[in-house]
Phi, psi and omega in degrees: 000138180244128181244133180235139179232139178272352182277131180268140175272355181277101182289335179293321176296316180297318178296321178296319178296315179297318179297318180294318180296315179297317180298315178298317178300315180295324177295315180296316180297319182290336182244041178308322176209154192303321187253022184306323183298338179291343178297339179295344184267005179304128179089352180266152175279137181307317181293327180301329184241012183052044187301318183292346176258006181300137185300334181282341185231337187308301183296327180293317178295316180300316179294320182293317182279337179051241184294341181272358183298314182299320178296315178304310182292323181296320186257004172274078186244324176251130189220163174259159175294156176293133177238139178231124174233130176048043178067020173250119179271138185220130175208154178233151175217146183212172176286131180302135180064015182209032185299319184295337183252351182207089186224148177242142175241122179258125181232126179232122174275101186294325181283321185259008171056059184218145180234137172231146172227133177245126176257114181262112175201194183295341176235057186314141184218144179242144179239128182235121179288308182223044181099171183286136178270127175287132184259142170296157187306320181299317181284325177298317179296318179296316178297317177299321177297315178299316180295320180288333181270355182295138179262121179240000000 
C-alpha cells in the first residue's frame, strides 16, 4: 500500500509561504488607491507640510494649470486646513486681504486619482485633470458658499 500526503512537515516552507502571503496582503492594503497616503494630511495646513510641492501632486498640478501655475502659487498665500470627506481632499488658498475676489479651491479625489482646481475671481475658471470630481454634500455646500461670497 502506498500513502501520499499533501501536508508538508517542513515548517520553514510553510512560514515562507505565510510571510509571502502576508507581505502581498499588506502591499495590496497599503495601495488600495493611488493617493491614499495623502489622507494623513487631514487637518494640516498645506504650507505647514509643503503640500503643493508633494511628489504625488506637484507636477500634475503644474501640468494641469500650465501658464496659470505661477499665478496660482503667487496668490495661494492664505489658506484653510486640508479637509477630507469620503476620500475627497479639499483645501483653499487665496490672495491675502483679497480672498473673496481671488481664491483657489483644490479638490483631489484620492481614490480615483483625479485633481480639480477652481479659481474664483471675476473670470472664474475650472481646471480638470480627468473630469469633474463629484463632491460630498459637506464640500459642495462649502464650495457654494465660497462662490456666493465672491466679490466681482
